[in-house]
Structures are given as structure tokens and as C-alpha cells.
N, C-alpha and C positions, 0 to 999 in steps of 0.2 A: 100651407099658407105662406106667401110670399112677405118677406120683412122689408119694411121701409128703411131707407138709409139712415144711419145714425153718426152724426158728425159732430165733434166738440163744437159749440154754438153759444150765442146769447140772444136772449128775448125770442125764442122761436115761438110761433104762435101755436096754439092748441091744435090736436086733430080732433075735429068733430065727427067722430066715427059713431056708428049706430050704438044704442044703448045695450045691445046684445053682445058687445065686445067682451070676450071672455079670455084673451090673452093680449100681452103688449106687442103692439104693431113693430116694434124695433127689435126685441130679442127673443120674442116668442114665449116668454115665461108666462104661465097662466096666473091670472088674477085671483085674489081670494074672493070667496063668494060675497056679492055685495059691494066691492070696493068701489069707491066713487073716484071720479077722475080728480086730479090736481088742478087747481086754479093756476093759470098764466099770469103775469103781470098785466097783460092786456084784458084780463077777465074771461079769456076763453077757457074751455074746458080741454085739458091735456089727458088723452087716454093712453098712458103709458105707465110703466112700472116706475117705482122711485129711483132707481140707478139711471134708468134711461131719461128721465125727467131731468136729472142732475146735469147730465151730458148735454142736453139741450137749453140748460139754463145757468151757464157760469156766472152769471151776473147775481145770483142769489147772496143775501147778506151772510148766509150760514155756510156757504160752499167750502171754505176752508176746514170746517169741522166735519163736513160730511163726505169730503173726498179729496185725493191727491193724484196729482199727474204721475203717470209712470211712462216709461219708454217700453213698448212691448208691440214691435212691429209685425211679430209673426201671428198675432191674433186680432181679429176684428175687436171693435168695442162692443158689438152686439154679443160676440162669444164670451168676452170677459164679463160683461153684465150677466149673463147666463151662469157662469161659473160663479161669479159672486153671489148670485141667487143660492146656488147649490151649498156654497160653503156657509153662507149665514143660515140656511134652512138647517143644515146639520148642527150648526153650534146652537140654534134655537131649541131644536129636539133635545139637546144634552144640557139644556140651561145655561149656557155659556155663551150666549150672543154678546153680553157685555165685553167679552174678551177679544171681539173683532176689532175694537177701536184700537189704535195704537196708544190713545191716552190712557187706556185702562191698565191696571197692573195685574199681571197674571201670575198666579201662584205655580209652584212648581208642580206641574201635572204630567200625566203619562202623555206619551206623544200622541197628538191629534192631528190627523191629516188636514183638516179643514183650517186649523189655525196655523199649520206649517205653510199651507197654500198662500194664505192671507200674508203671512210675514215674508214670504219669498216675492210676492207681488209688490207689497210695499217697498221692499229693498229696491226695486226697480225704479223707485223715486229718484235715487241718487244720479242714475243716466240721465232721466229727464231735467234734472236741475243742471247737469253739465251741459246737456245740449241747448237748453232753453234758457238757463240761468236762473230758473226757479222750477218749484215743483207744485207752488200753489195755483189752484185754479182760478183764484181770485184775481191773480196777476194776468193770466192768460186772458181771462173774461175782460178786464179793462183794456187789454190790448186790443181784443176783438171788437170791442164797442168803438174804438178809435179808428178802425180800418176803414180804408175806401171801399165802397160796395164791390167793386171788381175783385179786389183782393179777398174780401171775406167770402165771396162766391167761390174762390179757389181754396179756401182753407183746409179741405180734406187732403189735398195735395200738398200744400205747405206744411201742414202740420205732421205729414207722414205717420210715423209709428207712435206718435204721443196718443196716450189714452188716459182715461179718467178711472181710477180704481174707488170705488164706493166703500166707505169706511164703516159701513153698518149703522148709519145715522141719517134722518131725514127730518127737519125740522119744519113744522106748521105752527104758526102763531107762537113761537118760542118753545113749543113742546116737541121733544124727540119721539115721532110717531113710528119710526122704523120697527122697534121690536114688536109692537101690536101688528103692523102689516105682516111682518114675517110669521108671527105667532099665528095669526088667522090663516095664512098659507099653509102651516105646518099641521094645523088643526083640520083643514079642508082635505 
């Protein structure tokens, strides 16, 4: 399967793929059985996984709780999202997904590769803040919405190694549905 380009964006219209879509067209991660598409602000259906949806919708009201900007030029956004899925899925299997968020207090636990990966990637937000002046995707989203169309089209080159790290949260109508999305994927 050829993956679609995944670039930090705002207000990207949904992908109207066939109903038989079984994996994310951006990172290739398999959807949970019966997963519904997310609705875009324009009302169109977005057939993507939650982390890829976040990358394409930095204008979300809850984006600052859901993700953080990191500097990681050595990895594509799609590969990073697939890595996030793996880490979150492993934590969910262990009943520890709540620890994926930097807002969660973690007890002294035995070393956990998934948590160590998450913490190492979160630490890359310092470099993003140094280069951009902020690590908040909300700030970048506001700047992208103000860009002239020609500059916006060139954002992949302009933003270089900037990536969005999903924090294991995804809000729909004020409710964090990400734990259920991952649980459904673990159960499948």
C-alpha cells in the first residue's frame, strides 16, 4: 500500500475513501474493527488514525492536550505515528496507557521500553521550542492559518524536521476517546 503524504496542516479536508478502508492511508496502521471516520470541521469524513488526524488538524481546540511539537528530522511523521501506535498499544496491553501522557503522575515502576521511548521523544520538544520559539501545536496551527497560500503549500520544506508527537489523548465532544480506540485495536 502506498502511503499518502503527511504534513503538519490545518483544516485539511477529509479523505473520502471507500468503506472497506482497513488501515490509515497516512501511516498504514490497521484500524480497529468497525472504527468510524473522524469528522473534519467542514463535515467531511476523515479516514485516518487519531494521530494522523491530529497532524492534519492543528486547529483543534484540544490539540495542546493531545500532542506536542518535537524536533526529529531523522524520522518521517508517518513513521513516528506508527511508533506512537506501537508504544501506546503496548502500554494499553499492560493497563498503563494513562502513563503515556506527560500530565500523568507515574509511580516508580520497573523499566518499560514504551514509556522510555515516549519520554525520550517528548524530550525532543525542547529542541522544537528552541528552533520555533514554541512546542505547542496550537501556536503553529495559528501561524499556519495566517500563512499566505503559496507559503502554506511549501510548509513541508519550511518546517523541515518538525514533527507532532501524539500524547495518547484524542478528544471528541469533550471526551478522551483514545484509550477506547487503542483498547479496540489491542483486542482485535
